[in-house]
Structure formats: C-alpha cells, structure tokens
DRENLUM-252837 format. One line per 4 residues: their letters; for each residue z, y negated, x of C-alpha. Coordinates in pm, whole numbers. Layout:
% residues N
a	Z Y X ~ ... $
***
This chain:
% residues 648
mgkl	324 909 2315 ~ 534 824 2012 ~ 929 930 2036 ~ 1048 1274 1879 $
lwep	1209 1255 1608 ~ 1223 1560 1394 ~ 1164 1962 1455 ~ 1126 2191 1188 $
sdet	1382 2462 1253 ~ 1287 2830 1277 ~ 1418 2893 898 ~ 1209 2608 766 $
kaks	885 2727 928 ~ 969 3096 832 ~ 1041 2940 457 ~ 741 2720 402 $
nlad	452 2793 229 ~ 224 2724 499 ~ 353 3007 656 ~ 331 3254 372 $
fiqw	-27 3172 362 ~ -93 3232 703 ~ 80 3561 661 ~ -120 3666 335 $
lrtk	-477 3558 545 ~ -373 3834 786 ~ -365 4076 494 ~ -754 3949 473 $
glsf	-813 4043 820 ~ -803 3656 935 ~ -548 3581 1177 ~ -446 3261 1339 $
sdya	-203 3166 1633 ~ -115 2816 1539 ~ -211 2541 1285 ~ -476 2419 1510 $
slwn	-674 2725 1469 ~ -600 2750 1094 ~ -744 2404 1068 ~ -1055 2467 1270 $
wsve	-1123 2783 1041 ~ -1093 2593 725 ~ -1315 2286 853 ~ -1581 2505 1041 $
qpas	-1626 2772 775 ~ -1507 2570 437 ~ -1682 2826 173 ~ -1452 3084 327 $
fweh	-1135 2864 331 ~ -1165 2754 -28 ~ -1282 3092 -147 ~ -980 3236 14 $
twqy	-743 2926 -115 ~ -879 3043 -499 ~ -755 3363 -440 ~ -441 3263 -290 $
fdiq	-358 3068 -573 ~ -496 3304 -830 ~ -711 3055 -1006 ~ -778 3135 -1371 $
hege	-1112 3162 -1478 ~ -1390 3296 -1665 ~ -1737 3362 -1544 ~ -1858 3477 -1192 $
ikni	-1892 3271 -880 ~ -2262 3190 -812 ~ -2227 2995 -515 ~ -1864 2865 -368 $
legk	-2043 2582 -198 ~ -2423 2460 -242 ~ -2584 2171 -111 ~ -2756 1994 181 $
ampr	-2540 1721 234 ~ -2289 1505 94 ~ -2240 1381 -185 ~ -2504 1636 -365 $
itwf	-2254 1916 -330 ~ -2158 2152 -582 ~ -1832 2380 -597 ~ -1775 2723 -756 $
egtr	-2062 2727 -955 ~ -2058 2962 -1275 ~ -1676 2919 -1322 ~ -1486 2774 -1618 $
lnya	-1137 2685 -1592 ~ -856 2422 -1717 ~ -644 2234 -1503 ~ -378 2223 -1780 $
ehvf	-345 2561 -1821 ~ -215 2631 -1448 ~ 83 2361 -1510 ~ 183 2581 -1801 $
rkat	112 2910 -1607 ~ 455 2762 -1429 ~ 663 2721 -1740 ~ 1011 2849 -1654 $
nanp	1363 2813 -1837 ~ 1534 2800 -1502 ~ 1476 2418 -1433 ~ 1326 2145 -1641 $
aiig	960 2032 -1612 ~ 1043 1695 -1632 ~ 1324 1420 -1601 ~ 1234 1071 -1679 $
vsed	1431 758 -1587 ~ 1443 425 -1717 ~ 1541 90 -1502 ~ 1840 93 -1750 $
gttl	1969 383 -1640 ~ 1840 611 -1959 ~ 1773 943 -1853 ~ 1554 1190 -2020 $
eisw	1535 1578 -1933 ~ 1272 1754 -2097 ~ 1213 2132 -2056 ~ 911 2343 -2010 $
qqls	919 2444 -2395 ~ 989 2109 -2475 ~ 697 1991 -2258 ~ 441 2268 -2414 $
etvs	572 2172 -2751 ~ 503 1813 -2753 ~ 146 1869 -2586 ~ 98 2113 -2828 $
alqq	152 1898 -3099 ~ -74 1590 -2916 ~ -356 1834 -2887 ~ -359 1908 -3254 $
flva	-326 1508 -3333 ~ -639 1464 -3096 ~ -856 1699 -3239 ~ -822 1548 -3639 $
qgvk	-888 1239 -3423 ~ -1234 1357 -3380 ~ -1148 1414 -2988 ~ -1388 1687 -2850 $
sgdr	-1427 1772 -2476 ~ -1576 1501 -2257 ~ -1444 1211 -2461 ~ -1245 960 -2294 $
vaay	-865 922 -2368 ~ -729 587 -2217 ~ -358 507 -2137 ~ -181 128 -2090 $
lpci	134 289 -2015 ~ 474 271 -1772 ~ 573 622 -1546 ~ 718 755 -1856 $
peat	734 1140 -1948 ~ 527 1029 -2269 ~ 210 968 -2055 ~ 248 1265 -1888 $
aafl	230 1470 -2210 ~ -71 1285 -2343 ~ -246 1353 -2008 ~ -190 1715 -2042 $
atas	-299 1716 -2412 ~ -618 1539 -2324 ~ -703 1779 -2020 ~ -634 2099 -2249 $
lgav	-899 1986 -2467 ~ -1154 1912 -2197 ~ -1134 1559 -2272 ~ -1142 1265 -1985 $
wssc	-815 1083 -1922 ~ -766 722 -1750 ~ -466 480 -1733 ~ -395 182 -1660 $
spdf	1 14 -1621 ~ 128 -272 -1820 ~ 157 -482 -1531 ~ -225 -499 -1544 $
glqa	-375 -839 -1690 ~ -615 -810 -1978 ~ -919 -864 -1754 ~ -846 -613 -1526 $
vldr	-792 -347 -1820 ~ -1095 -446 -1949 ~ -1285 -423 -1627 ~ -1137 -52 -1627 $
faqi	-1176 77 -1953 ~ -1446 -57 -2097 ~ -1678 102 -1867 ~ -1587 440 -2004 $
epvv	-1552 393 -2368 ~ -1247 527 -2463 ~ -1194 655 -2822 ~ -805 705 -2829 $
lftv	-545 478 -2642 ~ -199 562 -2583 ~ -14 218 -2539 ~ 314 44 -2549 $
ldyr	367 -332 -2677 ~ 609 -401 -2406 ~ 768 -260 -2083 ~ 1059 -374 -1874 $
yngk	1073 -441 -1487 ~ 1290 -607 -1264 ~ 1559 -671 -1572 ~ 1296 -863 -1746 $
lydk	1122 -773 -2069 ~ 749 -831 -2081 ~ 558 -849 -2433 ~ 217 -722 -2393 $
sdiv	132 -686 -2808 ~ -136 -953 -2752 ~ -272 -762 -2460 ~ -307 -455 -2660 $
qaiv	-440 -634 -2961 ~ -726 -808 -2741 ~ -819 -445 -2542 ~ -889 -284 -2902 $
kaip	-1087 -579 -3018 ~ -1290 -575 -2695 ~ -1363 -236 -2694 ~ -1514 -109 -3003 $
sikt	-1516 275 -2905 ~ -1128 273 -2966 ~ -1080 446 -3293 ~ -706 529 -3250 $
vvvi	-413 377 -3099 ~ -108 572 -3052 ~ 193 303 -2994 ~ 515 446 -2791 $
rsen	855 281 -2844 ~ 780 41 -3113 ~ 841 13 -3477 ~ 620 -261 -3558 $
lnnn	290 -191 -3617 ~ 156 -432 -3849 ~ 25 -190 -4096 ~ -269 -193 -3854 $
tift	-511 87 -4002 ~ -577 237 -3668 ~ -268 219 -3480 ~ 4 499 -3530 $
swek	311 592 -3393 ~ 395 834 -3108 ~ 659 998 -3353 ~ 351 1043 -3616 $
aiag	134 1204 -3336 ~ 370 1454 -3203 ~ 469 1559 -3567 ~ 248 1852 -3645 $
psdn	228 2173 -3555 ~ 383 2255 -3191 ~ 324 2640 -3122 ~ -31 2650 -3098 $
lrfe	-129 2539 -2740 ~ -468 2623 -2644 ~ -690 2552 -2335 ~ -1039 2466 -2317 $
rvpf	-1184 2610 -2025 ~ -1463 2374 -1897 ~ -1701 2417 -1571 ~ -1557 2379 -1236 $
shpl	-1686 2035 -1207 ~ -1617 1903 -1550 ~ -1454 1567 -1533 ~ -1068 1555 -1537 $
wvly	-1001 1191 -1534 ~ -1133 865 -1388 ~ -980 656 -1134 ~ -1072 318 -1010 $
ssgt	-1106 123 -678 ~ -952 -180 -630 ~ -1238 -355 -788 ~ -1192 -671 -500 $
tglp	-1554 -736 -562 ~ -1745 -699 -866 ~ -1619 -429 -1152 ~ -1419 -139 -977 $
kamv	-1586 191 -907 ~ -1508 411 -1158 ~ -1445 735 -980 ~ -1488 1080 -1191 $
hghg	-1298 1399 -1068 ~ -1336 1727 -1174 ~ -1081 1992 -1309 ~ -1178 2236 -1047 $
gill	-1156 2022 -752 ~ -863 1826 -832 ~ -679 2176 -922 ~ -790 2339 -559 $
ehlk	-695 2013 -363 ~ -372 1947 -533 ~ -227 2322 -508 ~ -365 2328 -111 $
yltf	-211 1980 -69 ~ 167 1999 -247 ~ 215 2355 -186 ~ 107 2353 198 $
hndi	103 1986 326 ~ 417 1876 78 ~ 577 2207 119 ~ 687 2223 -250 $
hpgd	850 2527 -417 ~ 940 2615 -752 ~ 1234 2438 -873 ~ 1213 2178 -641 $
rcfw	1264 1832 -762 ~ 976 1585 -642 ~ 930 1226 -672 ~ 695 974 -605 $
fttt	761 589 -689 ~ 432 466 -863 ~ 282 328 -1135 ~ -1 507 -1373 $
gwmm	-215 251 -1232 ~ -230 403 -861 ~ -326 741 -789 ~ -10 872 -667 $
wnyi	88 892 -1043 ~ -211 1150 -1094 ~ -148 1350 -765 ~ 295 1361 -834 $
qssl	146 1510 -1187 ~ 59 1812 -979 ~ 397 1904 -852 ~ 411 2086 -1210 $
lcga	126 2296 -1081 ~ 377 2408 -832 ~ 714 2494 -1069 ~ 884 2184 -974 $
tlil	1050 1940 -1176 ~ 859 1601 -1197 ~ 1080 1265 -1158 ~ 964 993 -1321 $
ydgs	1106 621 -1264 ~ 994 355 -1508 ~ 1154 33 -1338 ~ 1134 -161 -1029 $
payp	1258 -37 -717 ~ 1427 -303 -606 ~ 1657 -346 -903 ~ 1911 -426 -919 $
dlnr	1890 -400 -538 ~ 1701 -167 -298 ~ 1955 94 -291 ~ 1829 191 -641 $
lwql	1604 485 -544 ~ 1862 638 -314 ~ 2072 613 -584 ~ 1833 832 -792 $
adel	1760 1081 -515 ~ 2118 1145 -434 ~ 2206 1150 -832 ~ 1922 1378 -942 $
qiah	1922 1576 -618 ~ 1570 1520 -536 ~ 1420 1740 -261 ~ 1086 1534 -198 $
fgts	1120 1187 -219 ~ 776 967 -226 ~ 759 610 -190 ~ 526 322 13 $
atfi	550 190 342 ~ 624 -113 214 ~ 931 -33 44 ~ 1075 177 352 $
lnca	1021 -191 565 ~ 1159 -367 305 ~ 1480 -156 318 ~ 1474 -222 667 $
kagi	1457 -580 690 ~ 1727 -577 389 ~ 1948 -388 614 ~ 1983 -89 369 $
epqk	2193 200 492 ~ 2157 477 224 ~ 2326 741 433 ~ 2646 525 432 $
kfkl	2654 539 35 ~ 2513 840 -54 ~ 2541 1206 30 ~ 2131 1315 -27 $
sqlr	2238 1650 35 ~ 1888 1796 -108 ~ 1667 1559 32 ~ 1392 1783 250 $
sigs	1130 1538 302 ~ 1058 1163 251 ~ 654 1078 198 ~ 525 734 305 $
tgst	183 607 185 ~ 8 295 62 ~ -25 119 407 ~ 16 228 755 $
lppe	398 280 869 ~ 475 168 1208 ~ 720 355 1468 ~ 974 110 1314 $
gfew	963 249 977 ~ 968 585 1107 ~ 1273 552 1331 ~ 1463 348 1021 $
vyln	1451 647 804 ~ 1616 867 1095 ~ 1871 611 1172 ~ 1947 477 823 $
vkqn	1837 813 585 ~ 1879 1126 735 ~ 1893 1260 1072 ~ 1728 1595 967 $
vwla	1508 1509 736 ~ 1117 1592 729 ~ 899 1210 739 ~ 580 1296 597 $
sisg	358 969 668 ~ 10 1055 474 ~ -299 888 421 ~ -584 934 179 $
gtdv	-767 717 -101 ~ -817 714 -444 ~ -1174 844 -398 ~ -1029 1227 -346 $
csaf	-681 1185 -512 ~ -502 1330 -225 ~ -464 1286 142 ~ -688 1326 434 $
vggn	-432 1330 689 ~ -52 1405 638 ~ 264 1600 641 ~ 293 1976 828 $
pllp	619 2175 793 ~ 530 2362 1068 ~ 490 2082 1308 ~ 735 1801 1489 $
vysg	754 1448 1357 ~ 649 1165 1635 ~ 753 807 1554 ~ 447 624 1441 $
eiqc	222 953 1444 ~ 92 1112 1125 ~ 145 1504 1202 ~ -217 1635 1128 $
ralg	-552 1644 951 ~ -518 1821 612 ~ -674 2182 563 ~ -1028 2142 446 $
ckae	-1109 1790 567 ~ -1297 1749 848 ~ -1145 1389 947 ~ -1254 1281 1255 $
afne	-1300 925 1441 ~ -1642 848 1540 ~ -1724 607 1830 ~ -1952 337 1828 $
qgkp	-2270 574 1895 ~ -2127 805 1595 ~ -1966 1079 1804 ~ -1623 1226 1759 $
vveq	-1359 1108 1995 ~ -1019 1192 2085 ~ -741 950 2214 ~ -981 666 2143 $
vgem	-990 429 1822 ~ -1275 488 1590 ~ -1397 480 1260 ~ -1225 738 1031 $
vitq	-1524 959 879 ~ -1519 1337 704 ~ -1815 1548 819 ~ -1754 1816 582 $
pmps	-1754 1799 208 ~ -1425 1868 13 ~ -1397 1988 -356 ~ -1173 1648 -459 $
mply	-1472 1390 -370 ~ -1563 1228 -676 ~ -1816 1404 -901 ~ -2003 1070 -922 $
fwnd	-1911 702 -999 ~ -1953 634 -1414 ~ -2224 454 -1521 ~ -2415 519 -1159 $
pdye	-2681 784 -1262 ~ -2881 756 -897 ~ -2552 745 -714 ~ -2652 415 -565 $
ryye	-2279 284 -572 ~ -2154 631 -449 ~ -2390 609 -155 ~ -2317 233 -80 $
syft	-1922 287 -70 ~ -1945 576 191 ~ -2261 711 310 ~ -2459 420 426 $
mypg	-2334 387 815 ~ -2353 732 889 ~ -2589 909 640 ~ -2465 1263 500 $
vwrh	-2114 1152 643 ~ -1822 996 458 ~ -1696 676 605 ~ -1378 587 485 $
gdwi	-1314 265 624 ~ -978 289 820 ~ -980 261 1203 ~ -781 574 1341 $
eits	-694 732 1660 ~ -688 1129 1689 ~ -398 1246 1951 ~ -446 1507 2195 $
rggi	-187 1683 2029 ~ -387 1666 1676 ~ -166 1375 1520 ~ -302 1054 1403 $
iiyg	-227 688 1427 ~ -367 446 1192 ~ -464 79 1273 ~ -550 -75 944 $
rsda	-851 -87 764 ~ -1181 -86 960 ~ -1367 -353 704 ~ -1090 -587 780 $
tlnr	-1078 -493 1163 ~ -1032 -823 1390 ~ -1328 -833 1642 ~ -1253 -1073 1900 $
agvr	-1484 -1163 2161 ~ -1618 -772 2116 ~ -1281 -630 2143 ~ -1191 -473 1802 $
igts	-793 -511 1695 ~ -651 -314 1412 ~ -464 -555 1163 ~ -173 -326 1159 $
eiyr	-54 -377 1511 ~ -28 -776 1452 ~ 142 -701 1122 ~ 392 -441 1319 $
avdk	501 -734 1551 ~ 529 -998 1292 ~ 757 -750 1057 ~ 1011 -791 1385 $
veev	1052 -1191 1333 ~ 1326 -1229 1065 ~ 1236 -1566 988 ~ 888 -1403 823 $
sdsl	864 -1224 499 ~ 480 -1155 503 ~ 175 -1229 690 ~ -205 -1180 694 $
vvci	-449 -1238 970 ~ -815 -1249 988 ~ -1070 -1319 1241 ~ -1384 -1533 1202 $
elkg	-1695 -1547 1401 ~ -1790 -1885 1499 ~ -2143 -2040 1618 ~ -2217 -1981 1975 $
gefw	-2022 -1688 1998 ~ -1659 -1824 1966 ~ -1417 -1687 1749 ~ -1098 -1839 1546 $
mplf	-795 -1598 1427 ~ -554 -1771 1231 ~ -241 -1588 1123 ~ -82 -1692 757 $
vklk	289 -1652 734 ~ 501 -1625 447 ~ 831 -1778 541 ~ 1157 -1651 405 $
egse	1360 -1894 193 ~ 1509 -2163 425 ~ 1268 -2091 703 ~ 1047 -2352 848 $
lndl	788 -2305 1063 ~ 814 -2554 1347 ~ 705 -2537 1704 ~ 1020 -2313 1842 $
lkkk	906 -2036 1560 ~ 548 -2039 1661 ~ 683 -1992 1966 ~ 844 -1709 1855 $
iket	601 -1552 1648 ~ 348 -1596 1919 ~ 587 -1423 2201 ~ 685 -1135 1981 $
irse	301 -1039 1946 ~ 234 -1104 2294 ~ 522 -867 2428 ~ 481 -616 2141 $
tspr	76 -566 2174 ~ -117 -798 2456 ~ -225 -1150 2469 ~ -542 -1081 2268 $
hvpd	-350 -1022 1977 ~ -193 -1338 1993 ~ -387 -1595 1692 ~ -482 -1911 1759 $
eiia	-332 -2045 1466 ~ 0 -1987 1294 ~ -25 -2137 925 ~ 276 -2131 646 $
iadi	143 -2015 353 ~ 294 -1963 -33 ~ 200 -1624 -75 ~ -18 -1344 43 $
pyti	-246 -1161 -163 ~ -230 -788 -293 ~ -428 -568 -486 ~ -297 -432 -821 $
sgkk	-241 -104 -631 ~ 0 -307 -358 ~ -239 -319 -88 ~ -283 -617 134 $
tetp	-612 -772 110 ~ -781 -995 402 ~ -1133 -976 347 ~ -1137 -1246 60 $
vkki	-960 -1454 275 ~ -1163 -1438 557 ~ -1461 -1509 312 ~ -1268 -1830 163 $
lmgk	-1234 -1965 527 ~ -1586 -1923 575 ~ -1672 -2138 313 ~ -1710 -1908 -7 $
gmee	-1606 -1981 -342 ~ -1296 -1787 -482 ~ -1562 -1677 -758 ~ -1765 -1527 -534 $
vinp	-1555 -1333 -305 ~ -1307 -1167 -544 ~ -1237 -1030 -899 ~ -932 -1211 -1009 $
galr	-837 -877 -1217 ~ -820 -694 -894 ~ -530 -870 -755 ~ -158 -867 -825 $
npes	-121 -1237 -766 ~ -455 -1393 -790 ~ -312 -1727 -777 ~ -215 -1664 -411 $
lehy	-580 -1718 -332 ~ -606 -2087 -434 ~ -360 -2159 -143 ~ -647 -2061 99 $
vrya	-898 -2251 -94 ~ -723 -2579 -45 ~ -643 -2460 329 ~ -1005 -2423 388 $
kqlp	-1081 -2749 237 ~ -920 -2906 524 ~ -1146 -2746 777 ~ -1369 -2915 995 $
***
C-alpha cells in the first residue's frame, strides 16, 4: 500500500468542478454518494453519461441528436449522429478581458502576452488567408513549428473552417516528417526556418525546402520568424498571412465525427499510424477531463511542457475551452539548468504545472530543490505523464516542491489524446499510485483468461467505447490497421498495451508496456520495476532491460546501463546494481548480465523503446526492427547491433 502523501481539504472538494457536476446531476434526478458510484454509472451507462456531459457543458450545435451512441462493437461506433458543431467555436465562447488567452515564453526569456481579443483577431485574419488559398472543410493543414503562440492561432484558424490540423516539431528529421505529412497530403504548411533549443540555434531551412519538394500537395508555405524567403512564389511570411481582415471570425459547424486533427503513433515499425480524431469527440473528452480531472477553472494559468509533436500539445490547447490562460514554453526544460521550469511556474503564477515523469526524476537525481528557490504560491497541481512515475518521484515532489500540492500522475495515449486514468480533486494521493479511472473510461485489468481482476497485475483494456477514440486511421479504409492495433487479442475490447494493477481502493499502478513485458520462466515482470530500482544507483544515468526466450526453454535477461561521466562498470558496480534490484524487487528481477552501453534508444515523443533492442539481440537487422525516423537518437541502436555481433 502506497504512503499517503496528500488529501484534499473540504474547501478544495467543495470548490472543485467535479463537486459542481455531482450537484448538478442531482437536479437531473441522479445522486451519487462517492466517486466510485459516479464512475460506475459513467461506464455502465455511457450514453446517459455523455448525454449529461453534453448538457452540462451546453455544447453549441445545430441539428437534432438521432442517437447518442450507436454500434454493436468497437471500433464501429458512432456518437451524437445528426449534430453539427465546431471545436474552435467553443474556445472563443470563453473569451474574456479578465485574463490573457496565451502567454508564450522563449528559452531566452522573451515573453509575449496575448489577449483574447488579439487571439480572435489573429485567428480571423488567418482564417481569411486560408480561404484565399482555397482551403476548405476537410483539407489538411500541416505545421512544422515549435511550441509558440503562432501554432495555436494557426490550429484554431484551421479548425474554425473544418480543415484538418496536423503538426510535427522542428526537432523531427526530414524522414520523420515525410513519414507523417506525406500520408495526409496537406495543402498548406506553417513552418519556421530555424529554432533554438538548449542554447543553440538549429537551421532547418534545407529540411523545409525538402519537405515542400517531396510533398507536391503543399501549395502554400507560411514562414514564421524569418525575413529570408528567397522570393519563392509559394512562400509567404506570417506577417502577410495575418495582414487581412480581423473582425469577421466565423465557425463552420461540421458533423460530430468530422476530422479535427491527425496525430501519429511513434512509428517504430513501418509508417506511423495516422490517427484521426473528431471535433465532437475531442471537444467532449477534453471538456470532461480538463474540467473534472484537472480541475481547471476560468482564469487559471495552465502549463504543460511539450512540443507540437507530442499529443500533450493538442491536449493542453484545450485549457482554452475552460477559459484558462495557456502558458507555452519554447525551449529546453533543462536550460540553463533544471530550475528553469520551476522558475517559470513561480514568475507566471502557474496554477497547473504539467511535465513528464522523466523531468521529475531528473530533477530528483540532480538534487534540485524548487521550494528553497521559489515561492510557487499559486501552484495547485502538478501533472506527470509520458512514463511511469515511481514512488520516489511522488515523494520528491512533496519533499522538494510543495507539501500541499496535488500531484496528478496520469496515463493515456495519443490514441485518444487524453488520459484513461489520472487525477481526481476529491481523492487522496498515495505514493506510486494513480488516483482513479477517468469518468466514461471503463479501464480494466484482464488476466490471462480475459477476465477483469483487482489487486492483480493484468493487461490494461477498455471495454466500453469513448468518443475520443480515433474515428479511423488515415488510408485504412477497411479498418485493418485499426483492428490490428487494439482488437486482435480481445475482439471488441480495446487492448492498450500497458501492464497495470487496479487497487482495492480504485487506484492504478502501471508496471510498463505489456509488449515489452519481461517473461522469465513464465513469470511476467514489468520493466518499470527494474528501472525504478536502477534509478537509485547513483553511477547510472539510464538503463534498458529485455528478456529473450532461448531454445530449450531457457531465458536470458540482460540489463544495459548508460553510466554517468566518470563512472566505470566494474565488478563492484555490477554487484551494487544487482543488490539494489534484489532488495528493491525480488531475486527474479536480477538480470543475467549487465552491459555498459553508450546510449538508450528513445522515440521522438520521449518513450524508451525496448522491443527493437530485443529483436536486434535475437538476430534481426536494424532495418527490420525499427523505422529510424521514429527515434530521437537512431544512432543509439548501432551500439546494440555491434554488441549482438559478439554474441555466440
């Protein structure tokens, strides 16, 4: 049982949006004694739950609802047939003079504050520009941009017309961009020609030219922050794009399931899956999650460190739906040091601070103590996602950031652009444990017989549909890749690929990806348990573990470690690592061999990737196991290839 770290006060509970929703439901004849009973209703009667959610948020639409939920099995499900709406319309419904819409901060400290009026005028001008370029409902608009206010404005202008948005960040290489954008054939590209990260300026002009050359559908390129356009006829400046009329913002209402944006899987094998999400599904899901589970109120300042290539960029844009101020940061989270984002939270009076588990653990390893340097007086919640946050990460936050902060560890996916499990302002926080399953998300742990279990580790599945599940994958007309991705193990049930345990009090513990599960002599081990233990070894900066089934029923489980500068993997350090793993977990978690390696492979979105390494060690060639464009550091795999060649 995890250690109790935080409990909401009676005042916190009473002022929460979730409490308001529960009270509102009473006026509709629905009464719930606690969150568990509310959650049960939301997943056992999904049509009723989402209908009441629609009513609670007063969704602006036209047309009559024919069926709230129709279809016999996932993924062939439709929602709110007969209605037309627009995501961007609901953003500007919250426009106010009381607080800024956006505050953008650059790595060099430059800060830009944008009012709701300014945002509306910019989006209106961009809308007119896109129309003049011939952009119409259903056309795709792509962006190769950092996390800057211009990206938000371009997205909202695209959505307002019913066109379809898709973005990559400028740290993506050429092939990674082409693997994504070439699939959807955009007609307009918003881009920069350079960007700054970790104190360095990176020139991307050659890559931009190559993108335009390789994707002939692109007819217009809008360049932000550059005066050197080389007189290219299809290139235009941001300034010219927003120079037109700015007082006639309109919204094209589209069917509930009309595409809003395209997000992409990591693409570690083959082309990235191009996941299409709809206006209505994202609107409802994000209003539900950010309002009830993040507890965002009008005027709150909301931040999540992200790039435009990660789903959290799309997710945090929706804080605007709640009338909050969106805080954007363009730069490295560790420049000039790991105090930078905490400084940002202090200076901008951020209420909701979102980051990754990796960032929190890096702060802990570096000995960062934000509470000694910053007041953080307005900080109410800290969100963590991207990978599993171990108990040590939880405890570091309460010891070193703020004692009375609400730490909301969440887990979801690009697949739904939201969280399946996450925060709850009505419930306590226990070390190493996610607070709850989200409303409307019937997440369960299935055992090997495909039955739901509690207090046991199992496959994470979703057994009822959610409106933000992908409408379809691009260029997958028969749903073949869609079915293969989620529904082959349990027909009609979404298998997400995480290894989880649901506790008796309704919390969730995640043990890592089930497709990277270590199966050692029939005993399945979550990779996160080993990583958590190795993280305690001071000499190790990162690690990766795999388990390989050998002939004759034998198993070989090597642990690869990336050492800190100045450290050496000698017998003494190997013994220390093994003893730490044994004492923190069990003897069966101890690896058969420990190997020093130069680097650990990560996807572009920052996820450690074990499966390609496992396949390389089993004799596969690098080109067979991974699409290099999917990795942040593809050269890292060469070290494993060289190691594999030395194996008997």
